[in-house]
N, C-alpha and C positions, 0 to 999 in steps of 0.2 A: 353458514355452515358447519358452524361451532353447536347451532341448533339442530341439526341432521346428524350430528357428531353424538353428540348425548342422545339425542332418541334412540341412536344406535347403540351403545353403549347399555341405556339401560334395558333396553329388550336384551343385552347379551345376559344381565343379570337376572332380570325373572327367570332368562331361561336356565340360568344355575341352579338359582331357587327350586325354580319348580321342580328340576331334575333333582334335587336333594332330598323334595318330597315323597319321590317314589320309590317306595322299597329297594332297595339293592339293586337296581336298572345299572349301575354305571359304579361298580366295585372298584377301589382304589387299586387292588389289585385283583390279578383275574388267576379264576378259579376254572377246572375244564370244565366243559359247557353240562355236559350230564349232573356232576358233582353240584354246580352253581344251580341250577333249575331245581334239584333237590333241597340246596340249602333255602335258597328264595322262598321254595313253597312249603320249608317246614317253620322255618321261623312267619313266612306271611300268615300262616295260619292261627299261631297265638300269640302275634301282635295286631289280629282282625277280631279274635275272637275271646282271646283270655287276658288281655293286656289290660289292667285297672289305670284309667287315670289318675283320679283320684291319691291311691297308694303308689301310682307308682310303681306295680308289681303287676306278676302272672297269677291267676288261677292254677291252680293244680288238676282239676279235673273238667275235662273239656269231651263231650261223647263224638262222633263220626261227623255228624251232622257243624258244629261249632259251637254249639250250646254247652254252656258252663254249670255243670251241675249240683255243683256244690261253691261253698266261699271259703273251702281249706285251700291253704297256701301250705303246701307241705317242703320242707328244710330237702329233703332227696331229689325234688324234684323240682325246685328253685334253684339249688344247688346245681343240677346238669346244666338247669338253663342258663346259668351262668357261666357254667363252662362253654356251653355252646356258639355263647354270645360273646365274648373273651377270645376267644381261637379266631372266628369268622370275623371279628372288629378289624384283621389286617385288610378284608378285603371289601368289608362293611362299615364303614366308623362312625357310621349313628348306629351300631350296636352295642360300641364303647361305652356311651352315654346311661343306654338300658341295661346292659351291665353292672355302671355304677349304683344305678337306683336301685336295685336288685339284691347288691351286695347292701347296701343300707340298711334296705328293708329286712334284710336275713341277720343281720348283727342289732338292729333292735329293737327283733323281734321275737328269732328266733334263735335264740343266746340262753341258756339257761346257766345256774354258778351253783356249786354247792362249794363245802369246806374244800374238794379237790381240785375246784376250779370248774372252767367252764364246760356247757357241753352243748350240744343242739339239740332241742326241742323235735318233734316231731313232726308237728303243723299248728297252725294257729286257723280258728274259726270265728270268721265276727269280730277279727280283732283278739279273741281269747284265745290264750295258750293250749294245749295240752298237758294234759297233768300224766306224767307218767310214774311206777314203780320202779321199770325196769327199762335198763337202756341195751338196744340191739347193735353190734359193728357195724353193721351196714348203715344204720342210719347214720350214727355216729365217723364212722372214716369217709361217704359222701357230704355229709355236711364240707368237707373240706375240701371237696372236688374241687367245686365253683374258685375257691376264692384263690387257689392255690394255681389253679389254672387262669385267673385273672393277672396277678401275680408275676406267673412265669411271662407273658403279654405285658405287663404295664408295672414294675418293679417299684416298690412304695413302703419306705422303712416300717410306716405304720401298721399297715396291713402285715407285711411280716411281722409281727411284733404277736399281732393278733394271731396268725396264724400259729405261731411258735405255741404262746396260751393254749390254744386250743388242743395241738397236739401232744404236750405234756401231759396236759389231763386225759387225754387219751389214751396214751401208756399209762401213764398211774393205772387207768381203772382197768382196761384192757388186758396190758404184759403179765405174761405165767413168770416171774422173776424163779421161778424152780426148776420147772421143765420147760421154758422155752415159748413163744410165737405168742398167741392171743388165743383168751377166751374170745364166746362168743357173744356174753350176754353179761351184764355187771348190774347188779340189784342195789338202787341206790341207798337202801338201807344196811343191807348185810356184806353187799362188796359182791367179788368175783363168781358168778356163777357155775355152779361143777355140772358138768357133761352137758357145754353151751360150746363142744370146739368141735371145727369142721374144715371141710377144706376152702370152704368159704370163707372164714375167720383168719386164716392166713394168708388168703388174693384178694380179699375186700380192701385191706390197707393198704396194700404195695400196690394196685392198677388205680385205684379212687384216687389218691394224692400221694402215697409218701415218693415213689418213681419219681413223680414230676416234682415234688418237692426238691428230693435229692440232686436232681438234675439241673433245677436252678439257682437252689440255698448254694451259693458255691461255699459260703464263710461258717457254714453249720450243718457239713456233710455227717461229720460225724456225731450228731443227734439220729442220724435216720439209718446210717452203714451197717453199724450190727445187727440190728432188728432184719432188714433186708435180707441179711447172710445168712441169719437167722432161720428166716421162714422160707428163705428157699432150700435151704440144707434140710429141713424137717416136711418140705411137699417133693424133693425129689429123694429121700428116703422113703417115705407112706403116702406121697398122693396119688403116685399112678398102680392101681393093681395090673400086674403083669398078666393072671390069669384070664380075668376079665377084660383085661383091652380098655376098661373104663375107669373114671376118678373115681377113689374115695372118699366117701363121702361125709362120715360120720367120725369122731376120732374120742377115747376117754382122754379124762386129763394129765396120761403120761403122753400122749400120740399116739399110741396103740390102735391100731385099725379094727373100728367094728363089726365084726363079718361071719357072726353066727344068729341062728335063725332069732332067739333070746335079746340078743341084743341090736333087734331093731334096722338091721342095716345089709340083709339078706335079701335082692328081687325086689330092692328099691327102684324108684323109677330114675331115669340119668338124662340128663340135658347133653347129648353131642356138643352144643354151645361149648358147654365146660371143658370139655376135651380139647376145644380147639382156644379157651382162654388160658389154660394150665400150658398148653406146646408159646402163645405166644410171651406168656408170662418168662419163663427160659430164654425165648429167642430175643426177646429186651433186653440181657445181661450181657450180649458181646461187647459193648460199652462201656459195659461199670467197670471201672479201673479200680475198684477196691479188690475184685475178685483176681484170683490168680486167672491163669490163660487154662491152667489142667481142669479148676474147676469149671469155666464157661464153657470148655468144651463139652464137659461133661453133662451141662445144661444143655448145649445145643443135641447132643445126642438125643436126649430124652425126648427133648420137642418135636423130633425128625422120628422117632420110634412112634410117639402117638398119634403124630399127624397118619406117617405110615398104617396104623394097625385102623384110626378113626377112617379113612378112606376106603377099608377093608367091610368093614360095617354095612348091615341093609339101612343105610339110613338115609337113601336119596329115592326120590319119586323114579320110579322105573330103572331104579339101578343107575341111574345119568345125575352126575353132578348138575349139567346144565337146569336142572328140573328142582332145586332148592334141598334144604332138608329139612327132616321131620322133626317133628318137636322131643319126643319122647320118647325110650326106649327101655326094656326090663333088661336090667344091670346083668340078671345070669343067662337067659333066654336068649338074647337080643329081641326078641319081640317087639315089632314097633306097638307101642300105647298109644300116641296121638301122633295121628298125620296130618293134623296142623305145619303150620311153618310161620316160626316166630323170626322178628326183623334182628330181635338182637341176636339171635342165635347165628346171624347170616352176618350181621355186623361181627361176630368176635371170628368167626370163620375167615372174613377176608384181609379180617387186620392179622391174624395169626400170619396167614399166607403171602402177606405184604413183606413178610421179615424173612422172607424163605429165601432171596437171594434166586438162583436159577433156579431154585428146586417147586415144584408144584404151582408154575406158573399159570398151564393152560387152567386147572383148576381154579386159581385165584381168577383169570378172566369170567371162567363160566359163574362162579358163584357173585361177581362183582357185576356182571351185566344182567344176572339175576336177578339181585336186591335192585337194581335202579330202575330196571322196568318192571319190576313187582311192588311193589312196596312205599313208594309215594303216591300220593294222592294228589295228581297233577292239577284235577278237575274241579275238586272242590279242596285243595289244601292238605298239609299235614301228610304224613304215613299212618299208613295200616299196622296195628299191634299183631294180627294173623292173617293168614291165608288158606283156605283150604284145602284137602289134598289135590284138588283139581284148579288152584292159585288162585280160584275166587276170593274177595277182600271181604273178610269174615266183620259186618259194621256194627256189632251191637258191641263190641269191645272198645273203652274208650280210647280215644287218639291223647290224651293228657291225663294220671291219674300220680298216685304217689310214686310211682319210680318214674316213668315216662313223660320228657320232654322234649329233650334235641342230643343230650348223650352220647348215647352207642352211637350214631351215625356222626355225628359230628368226630368222636373219636376215629370213626376207622377214617374217613375222609383226610383226618390230619393226616393220621400213617402211611395211607396212598399219597398225599403230597411228598411225604419223605421220602419215597423210594428215589 
């Protein structure tokens, strides 16, 4: 009897081990099936094709079939992978270990220092770090994206100290003490780069990490609140063009909109996804208790104005939301310039609509169904960057690249799960 009992126990334990070795088949907590299927396809693709077991990190550039096309490991791609692994670790516990290993690599290989402090290096290639004369705000803000999301899910004092050092140096480099907001570029020899201010130099710091960090770092919120409030105020005043009903993209150093033909801002292409991104940022503020109720109401009204105007644009295939969003439009004429459909713009749209409570729910449903039925590649793994006008995948675009790994899709799912 004892021998039979031991054999039964042994087979039971072996079954647990075997199931644990399968990627994500029995998550600790459950995602809805369409989300789970997408998550497992996305991370399964990178685990199978991009993960280097020697350095315990993910290569960034991976083609449609899963071939690694370079040895480069980009900060943005890795940080966004860490974000995705960190959030999904509550459903797939093994992802926590992968996130930790990726963070170790980032901190040991992708951080540089100067007299101001730490900054993110763009990439390493075969162990050699890239050299830069100028830092851009996109890479520096998103360098903090994964670290912050990991901390949100797994608080750790040492990691928070590292985040603070990176944040403080980021602010010193990019924050404009005279006119507020952030410059978009910083020269390591000269300093802040005049003429580099843009919509994204206001948006990236907030959406990449600062809003997330404010939410979880409750003892140090005074570090973030003044800048969050100031960037929102500038965006409210200057981010939205009521004549064209598109976002304003470029600004001078005083946050005046560049809008004449001579200043390179008229008739420029715009991405519908940036309209949705700005609307979602304003909608996120409803839970930010450092803002007055009047201010939050103003931001909510602006968000709905943006969404109303965007849904009136000719950005949907055959005029139907359920057919997806075109990629690029002329800001003055509303002529569609690019009929491809981009994965990240659909993520931004669904995220924004998920924050609208009772409004736009049919549109959200249609765009969500379009995304999950069109962009994930369930046959080969991963997800497509582009679809053509007829929703056929464009397979010559990399599935993994300098900025594409897991972030936009996982961020969208995170917000959908909070509804």
